[in-house]
LUMGUTI-19676 format. One record per residue: x, y, z of N, C-alpha, C in turn; residue in one letter. Coordinates in pm, whole numbers, plus 50000, padded with zeros to 5 digits. Each point is the difference from the previous one (the first is absolute). Layout:
BEGIN
XYZXYZXYZA
...
//
This chain:
BEGIN
500844988150000499165011950000500875012450000M
499705009249913500755012549993499235011250068E
500765009550055499425011550069499735011349901V
498835006150010499715012549933499945010550112L
500985008950004500145009750108499345013249959Y
498975004050074499305012449969500535011150091R
500675009549941500575011250073498895010250029L
499815003250127498945009350035499474997250139G
498785004050026499414998650133498894989549998E
499744994350117498914990550015498665007350004S
498944992849969498675005949999499635004950140I
499295011250005499565005750128498485000750001E
499394991850087498554999750010499465010250100H
500865006150079499565009450103499525013049937S
499095007250067499495012749944501125010049972P
500955001050091501125009149980501144992449933K
500535005649894501084993749926501345006350041K
501014991450021501275004750051501164999149899Y
500034989249921501214997349922499794999149850F
498765000849954499734997049859500065012449911I
500555010850052500055012549924501215000049905H
499925007649893501165001249910501225005050076P
501174994249972501225004950068500225014849972P
500555007150099500285014349981501125002149900K
500934990549994501155001049910500094987049921D
499535000149876499974987849919501414994449978F
500975008749977501364995349974500584993150124A
499745005650117500484993850124499334986450021K
498704999549974499274987350016500564989449905W
500315004149879500574990749903501354994750046A
500825008950059501314995650052499824990050113R
499015002250086499714990550107499634986449941I
499165000149897499614987549933501224993049942C
500915007649942501224994249944500824993250109S
500045006250118500724993950111499304987450051H
498684999749992499264987950038500384988549906I
500065002949870500434989849904501414995450033V
500895009550028501394996550031500084991850128A
499155002850096500024992550127499614985449978H
498964997749921499524986349982500774992249895Y
500555007049901500634992849889501525000650000N
500585010550060501445002249986500745000250133E
499314996850109500664999250130500255013250068G
499525011049943500235013250059499365001050139W
500715006450095499505002350137499634986850068A
500984990950005499784986850062498804992849938N
499925001049870498844994649930500164985949949G
499374997349889499874986449947500404999749852H
500054988049949500254998049857498884991049946H
498815004950010498824992049967499595001049854W
500595009249927499725001249856498495001049972N
499335008750074498585002749972499915007249865I
499254994049910500005004949862498985011249977K
498814998950059498895008749964499785010950105Y
499995012549955499835011650088498925009149941W
498905001750072498855007649953499925013150077I
499765010849929499935013250062498565002450049V
499834999250129498745002050071499014988849970W
498825001350058498924990249978498675007349999C
499224997649898498655005549985499965015150024E
500655007749915499955014650015498615005849974P
499084991749951498625004449981499134997350123N
500574994150104499254996550121500295010150110E
498965006850050500195011050095500584995450133W
499954986950028500604994950123501494996949983K
500495001749877501414997049973500775011949942L
499285010049948500685011349937499095012250009W
500465010250067499175012050019500275010749895S
500974997749915500345010049899499204998449873G
500365007649899499354999049870500694989249916T
499354995949895500614990249910501235006249932I
499935012949970501155006749938501214999750093E
499765001450130501114999150096500594985850001Q
499114990149990500524986349994500854998049875Y
499545004949886500784998749878501405005950019Y
500065011650061501295006550021500874991950096E
499394994550105500774991750093500544987749928L
499174994049915500474988449924501175004049910Y
499885011349934501045004549908501345001550072K
500005006850112501245002550074500564987050056V
499134991750057500474987950068500444989349901T
499184997149900500344989449905501295003449925A
500185012749964501215004149928501244997750085T
499955003850128501154998350088500284985250027L
498964992350025500214985850031500664992649884L
499565002649879500594993349884501425004849974K
500275012450033501355005349981500984993550098K
499594998850126500904995050104499954984850016E
498924993949953499864985450011499444994649868H
500795000049897499494996849865499474985949985P
500354990950091499584986149984498624997250058D
499435009350078498684997650057498925003549899I
498764996150029498865003549916499105009450080K
499725011549939499225010550065498655001349932V
498975002950078498705001249937498945006950083G
498794999949948498825006150059498844997949903G
498835006150024499715008750114499364992850117P
499914986449993499304992350104498615005850023A
499315002549891498715006850001498924991250062W
499215005550091498914992350059498854998649903G
499544987549979498914997949905500365003849859G
501204996049956500495004049869499054996549887G
499354988550011499104995849894498755008549989G
499625006650110498815008849996500295013049927Y
501235004650009500355013149942501244998649912T
499904992549892501194998249914500515013149942P
499115009949987500445012949946501005006850094E
499874997650131500955005750095501364993149989K
499964986949979501254992749976500665005249872M
499185003249900500555005149874500605013950020E
499365008250083500575013250030501404998750057D
500194990350089501314998150063501054995449900F
499664990049921500994994749908500295010049888I
499025008149964500245010849902500995010250058R
499825003550128500915009350066501434994450001Y
500124987150030501334993849999500635000749861C
499184997349899500525000149863500435013949958S
499165009950030500325013749959501255005450069E
500254995250121501165004650076501184990349995N
499864989349917501064990249980500484994350134K
499044995850082500314994650132500144984949996L
500794994550090500084985350009498674994450052P
499574989049940498804992950045500214985249969L
500624993150093500264985849982498814991550040D
499165005450090498844992650051498785009149996V
498964995649932498735007249991499024992350088F
499605006050113499314992050101498735006750049T
499064991750045498735004850053499474989850100W
498995004050077499324991150095498574998149954N
499424988350026498664997449948499254990250088Q
498875004350053499084991450074498714999349920Y
499544987749969498864998749910499354986550021H
498914997449922499284987350016499734993049867S
500415006049888499774993849869501334995749939L
500094987349968501244994449947500425006849869V
499115001449901500445006249873500565014050019P
499435007850089500485013650025501464999750044F
500314991350095501374999150050500984996249890M
499584991049914500914995149896500155010049886L
498935007249966500065009349888500835012450031Q
500035003950127500725012250039501474999349959T
500624988450019501424998749967500255002749852A
499104995749912500185002349857499845014949966F
499085006750069499815014449978501285007550034I
500614996550113501195007250042501244995949920F
500004988049948501094996149910499985008649875K
498815002049945499875008649881500485014250031D
499675004950120500475013450039501525000650005M
500594990050063501464999850014500685000349864A
499484992449907500574999849864499785013449932V
498805005450012499655012849935500925011350042K
500375000350128500795011350050501504996950013Y
500444989449934501434997549990500624992050111G
499184992150070500524991550108499604985349976Y
500384994549885499574986349968500554989550095P
501125003050066500634990250088499655002250147D
499175009950030499605002250139499234988050052A
500344995550119499274988950062498665005050051E
498974992249976498675003050053499804992150129L
499685006950108499864993350129498785005550074Q
499234990850058498935003950091500564999550141I
500095011550065500615000650132499134994350110G
498675000449982499054994150094498794995249921E
499484988450038498734995849941499304990250093W
498694999849993499184991050081498575000949951H
499234989850029498575000149969499295010350087Y
499175008349937499205009750074498705002349924L
498894995650059498705000949933499105010250066N
500585010050064499245010350069500825012950000R
499425010750047500735012550005500895000450124S
501065007949992500875001650117499225006150116W
499085009049968499235006550106499184989750079R
499434990249929499154990150068500794991550099S
501294998449974500824992050091500105006750137I
499915013250002500205007450124498685004750062K
498874996149940498705003650055499574989550102T
499595003850120499694990150106499024989249958P
498985003649921498984990249964500464990149893N
500935004249916500424991549889501454995450011T
500795006650082501414996550012500264985450034G
499264994250096500264985950034499794990349885P
499195004049899499734991149887501254996949918D
501035008450015501214997749922500634986650034V
499704994650118500554987050041498964988849990L
498865002749937498994989649984500614988549921E
499834987350044500774988849941499654996549857P
498875004849949499644996849862500475010749903T
499505012250019500295010649902500945010650055Y
500574997850117500995009350053501334998849930G
500955008450040501275000549929500914988150031V
499574991350093500754987750026499194987649963Q
498795001949946499084989049976500214992849868G
499034991749964500144991649882500005008349872I
499245011149997500065008749882501415005649983E
500575004550110501365005449995501004989549957S
499854987750049500924989249964499924997149850A
498784999149947499844997049857500525011449914A
499715012250042500515011749927501525000050000Y
500594997850114501465000850012500694989649914T
499544987750005500634989749918499755002649851T
498815004849966499715003049859500915011149948S
500185010450081500865011149959501454995449987V
500474992250095501374995049993500234991849875L
499024991749964500124992049877500005009149878M
499135010150002499945009249887501245008649985G
500645003450113501235008049995501074993549913F
499974986849989501024992949923500055004649854E
498885005249950499935003949859499905015149982D
500435007650100500005014649989501455005049993T
500205013049971501365005649997500585002950139P
499304996650106500515002750135501304992750027L
500905006550074501194993150048499824995650145S
499265008050080499774996550140498655005650043K
499394993350099498785004950063500074996050146A
499975009950088500184997750143498644998950068F
499694988050048498704997550063499985006150139F
498905007050032499855006150131498864993050073Y
500314991050101501254998550072500044986250063T
501104996550068500154986550052499794998750149G
499405010050064499884999350146498604995950043N
499645003150125498694996650053499095012350009A
500315010449924499145011749996498814997849909G
499235010549977498794998749918500294994749861K
501125004149943500344995849864501024988650000F
500204993750113500984989350010499444986549958G
500854989950010499614986449965499474992350120M
500185005650121499584993550123498915008350066L
499114993450075498975007550072500625006250126D
499245008150075500585006750118500594990450103P
499564987349998500564989950091501144992249936N
500455004949884501124994049925499694986049947R
498754997749970499624987649933499965002349849N
500364990049920499945001549854498575002849952P
499895008549899498715003449941499874993549862T
498845002049936499834995149863501075006049909K
500305012750021501045006649922501334992850015L
500334996250122501244992850026500054987149917Y
498914992450004500014987149930500045001949848Y
499385010649951500115002949857501435002849960G
500705007950082501405002949972500874987650016L
499634991350094500754987550014499864991349875E
498804999849944499784992349877500865005649887A
500035013249986500825006249896501484997450027Y
500405000950126501404997350035500414985849966G
499074990650018500294986149964500224998849850T
499175006849921500174999649855501385005249959L
500515009950072501295005949966501164990250020M
499754988950066501034989750013500124991549873R
499125002849903500034993449869500355010949898Y
501285003549987500385012749938499955000649848P
499924988649933499965000349853498555000949954R
499655011449938498605002249964499564990549889R
498764995650012499384991049903498775007149943V
499784998449870498855006549936498694995250065H
499145009550033498684996950056499045011049961A
498774996549967498995010049970498704996350068E
499195010350027498734997850067498895007249925S
498804994550012498815006649946499445009350107D
499315010549955499285008650092498504998149979T
499235005150092498564999249985499565008149879L
498834996549947499485007249885499755014650037S
500015008649899499785014250022498665002450070E
498934993149957498695002150059499994995850146K
500624988550027500024995150138500825009450088L
501085005149946500785009750078499165012250033Q
499255004849902499165011850023498934997150104H
499354988549989498924996650092500524998250143D
501224995150012500564997450133500755012050056L
500165010349919500845011250043501454995650013G
500404990749915501344994250009500965007949913S
501084993649959501045007049927500724990349908Q
500625005649896500874991649917501194995750082K
500534988449967501144995050075499614994250134G
498714995950013499574994750129500524985950023D
500614994149900500684987150016501425001549946C
500964999250089501415001449962500714986850024M
500984997049916500744987650012501485002549974I
500844993250075501455000949982500584986350034L
500974995649920500564986750019501515000249989A
500654990950072501454998949995500454985850027G
501304997649977500534986850028501435001150050K
500504989050056501374999150047500834992249899K
501315000050022500894992749911499694985050000E
499514994850114499734985550007498684996049936N
499255009849945498764996949933498765002050083G
500145001850132498845003150084499415013349956D
498685001450016499355012349956498975005050098G
499565012349979498945006050082499195009649916A
498715000850032499065009049931499225007450107I
499925013149984499205008250091498835005849922L
498804998350053498795005249938499295008650103V
499715012549964499355009250093498725005449939S
498914999050075498705005149957499645012350082F
499695010849932499615012550065498585003549961M
499074999450095498605003549975499384991349891F
500234987250004499394990849903498974991450073A
498994995549928498954991950061500564986550045I
499344994050098500354986450040499714990849882D
500944991349969499814991949881501014988650000M
499864991449904500974989549974500905004849887E
501294997750014500905004049892500994988849972F
500635000749886500914989549956501365005849966Q
501034992250029501385003549964500564988649916V
500395003349878500574990049910501525000650006E
500624988550031501454999350019500554988349918I
500715002749891500534989049918500914990850082P
499864987049978500864990350068499724998450147G
498765002350041499655000250142500224986450067L
499894989249924500184986750060501414997850054D
500965008249959501364998350046500315007050131G
498955005450067500235007750122499134995150116Y
500525001450120499184999650120499475014250021D
498765001050047499305012950001499665004250142I
500195012850028499575005850127499305013349970N
498745001250037499225012149975499575005950134V
500365012750022499605007050122499265012849965R
499195004950093499165011549972499975009750117V
499945012849967499675010550096498655005549958V
498994998450083498685005549971499325003850130D
498695001649998499285004350120500154990050115M
500134987249965500044989750103501414994850029Q
500905000549902501284993150014501185009549990K
501074996350069501225008050005501164992049942D
500034999449870501014992349926499964985350042L
498784994950014499774986050034499674992249873D
499994986850012499754991549885498625002649940N
499975000549867498745002149927499564986849938A
498704998849979499444988149936500035001849849V
500474989749930500065000649855499814986149944Y
499684999549873499984987249927500935001149882T
500534988649957500944999749888499504990549894K
500015004649877499674991549886500975003449887R
500904990749971501005002649897500905011550039G
500075010149915500845011650026499225011750062D
498824997250053499145010750051499694998250148T
500225010850076499545000650139498715007950004L
498994994850069498745007150020499905003450148T
499825012850027500015004950137498725007750026I
499364997350113498795007250039500405012350080R
499625011749948500325012650066498855003950091K
500275001550130498955002150099499965014150058N
500765009049942500075013550055500195009949886S
499335011550006500065009449888501415005249977Y
500825001250105501425002849986500764987850050C
500964995549924500734987950041501334999349927A
500964993550063501344998249944500344985250008I
500384994349887500344985849994501474998349965Y
500694991950079501394996649974500064985249964L
500404997249877500104986249951501494996949986I
500484990150075501404995849990500064986149937E
500934998449909500174987749924501404994550022L
500094987850047501284993850033500254988049908F
501125000649929500324989349905500044986550070K
499344990249940500024986550055501334993349972K
//
């Protein structure tokens, strides 16, 4: 795992803001940042040699809890800081704007990259944060920003999502006494089965986008964590465990999935890409297939696997009732038939050479 270091201040939820204001002296602030890089990467001031590659100037300058200045002030801070960092540490990668909700306001992301282009500024990493509930939206955003990067002369800039997580409600509702507790509801909350299916679907979809990295928020026992307040695994945890298991089969294998019909999607309020599939294998021939359903009806589905008779089969499921436990299936020839008992569900099929 690599570190993405965001230079700036932490979010302030208190009514009075203390540290999130624009620096009084941009040049001095940039020199401090340069010394931070030197401390962690070059051993300066009893420091380290950790070779942290990615350095982002501030975080969410469009968020009033993180930046009290104007966007123009942020642009100027980026200009001064990014220029100095690349001059004094040419091997690191510098970027921004770590825009909050980048996919909602792509024109603001374009304003930033246009400013960088017009001022011939370094931009090694083009980054944003995104909390959402629709899989296609998350996947399409990366292509939009890739086109921007090419248009403005940064074809090699890495595209990175600095934060992402399932969110099917407004931020305000999370903090409202009557609705705030619902964020942890085990079905449709941010740790529930909807979140688990969304997360695995997005991770599978990321494989075919221009993204280089996406940092999931978060791995703790907080509201957006993988564990509940008592540190017990949640549906989200088991969904990530299923995806992590697939990653142990690193050689990708061609796999395709059907989606529900357009009419059925409309009637159900569903979405394209509600069935995602990803498959891999090991050098020894063992294989794994991950299938994730997001907002799909309960149904029976089939997976066709050539040469299935040559494998021992293990099928596990994360759904409303099960936490990566064994699933019931039937086998006929090269086809597995599986009964889906939950509108959101994740199936991990492992195949072991006989």
